[in-house]
N, C-alpha and C positions, 0 to 999 in steps of 0.2 A: 637756814631752811634747806632741807634736802628733798629733792624730787625723786620719786621712785620710777625710774626708767626701766629697770631690768624686767620686772614682771610684765610690763606693758609690751616691751619688745619681744619677750619670750612668747607671750600669747599670740601676738601678731605673726610671729614667725612659724608657730606650730600649725596655724590654719592653712597656709599655702603648702606646707610640707605634707600635711594630711591629705589635702586635695590632690597634690601631685602623686603621692603614693597610691591613692584610690584610683587615679587615672591609669597609672602603670599596671595595677592589679586588674582593672577592667580590660585593658588592652590585651594582657596576657591571657585572661580567661577567654576572650573573644578569639584570639589566635589559636589557642589549644582546642577550643570547641569546634572551630571550623575545620581544623586538620583532622580531628576525630570523625567528624561528619563526612569529610571527603574520603577518608579511609573506609568507612562503612559503605559508601556508595561504590567504591572500587571493589570491595570484597563480595558484594551481593551478586548472585548469578544473573546473567543477561537473559531477558525475556525475548523470545522470538517476536519479530514484527507481526503486527496484526495482519498486515497486507503483504504477503510474501508470495504472490502468484508469479512463479518464474516460468519462462518459456525456454525450454532446452530443446533446440532443434535436433539434437541427436536422439531424442526420445519421441520424435514425431511418429504418429500412427494414423491409419485410415480406419474409420468406423462407419458402418452403414446401419441404418435403422429407420424406424417410423416415429414421427412426431406424436407424442402423447399429450404434450402441453406446451403452449407458446405464451411467454410473458414478455411484453415489449419493454417494460421498464421495471425490472426486479430490484428490490431493495437488498437482496442477498448479494454479498460481495462475490465476485466483482460486479459492480453496479452496471446495469445495461440489459440487453436482451438475453433471455435464457430459454432454452428448450429442455424438456424432459424427453429423452430419446430412448425408445425401446430397441435394444439390440438383441442379438442371439444369446448374449451372456447375461442380460439384465437391463436395468435402466440406468442412465447416466445423466447428470446435469451438464448441459452444454452452454458455454458462454459465447455469444456472437459479437458483442460490442454494442455500440449505440444503435437504437432503432432508427434514428434519423439517417444514419449511414445506409442502412438497408433500404429505407424508403427512397432516398436520393438516387440509389442505384437500381430502383424498380425491382427489388427482390422481396417477395413476400412469402410467408410460410403459414401453413394451416395444419390443424390437427389431422392426422391420418396420412400426411404426405411422406413419401420415402425420400430420405436424404443420405448423402455421403459427405462426411466431414474429415478433413485432414487437420490434425492438431496435436496437442500435448495435454496429458492429464496432470493437473497440478493440485497439490494438497496444502491446506493451511488449517488454522484452528477452526475455521468455519466449515470445513469439510473438503471434499474432492470435487473439482470442477474440470471439465474438458475445455481447454482454450482453443478455439477454432481459428485456423489460418485460412483455410479454403473450404467453402461449402458448395455442394453441387446438388441440383434437383432437376429432373426432367429436362436434361440438356442445357440447363442454365447453370453458370458457375460464377462465383463471386469471391474475390480475394479480400479477406478481412484484416490480415496482418502482414507485415513485411516478413521476409525470410528470417529475420532475427527475432520476430515475435512482437514487434511494436504494433499497436492497434492503429489501423489506418483511419479509423473514425476520429482519433485524436491527433494523428501525425500529419495528415494531409487534408486537402480540400474535400468536400463531401462527394461531389459527383465525378470528379476527374481522378480522385485518388485510387480507386479500384482499377481503372483502366491503365494508369501508369504502373501500378504494382504488378499487373498481369504481364506487362511488357518487360519489366525488370526482373520479376521473380519467376514467372511461369507457374504452372500448376502441376501437381504431382499426379 
């Protein structure tokens, strides 16, 4: 009596070999697919950041005008207090920072008031906005940003921040 071992062994051996080959093939496809995906990411053009309001102190200017509109908490970037200021050359969107910082320093603004601002015009995909470092009105002055352009409403304590900044930075 002869037992047929060969076909049984051959079929049992083929199954692990097929599974192993299938595993190698799957790993190879995964590796090639991820490298192609990484190459496509590297080749695509870089999108500019949504929020790229830069403060360049070498571009600082002084602007005088009349307040046409005051918004304490604008949703338009950069978020915070915005003025629409009527100047001799037209209207500009002016960003002052957080309204709470202005209130804590007893600085209020109203439509029709004349103001003088020192700052930088910055452009992004949302448009152009004038980032204010110092604001003056009727003998009252408030420093809103450091000499490097960092917002004091975010960088320092609410009520003492402006006083310290005036001692450190001075006004122009």
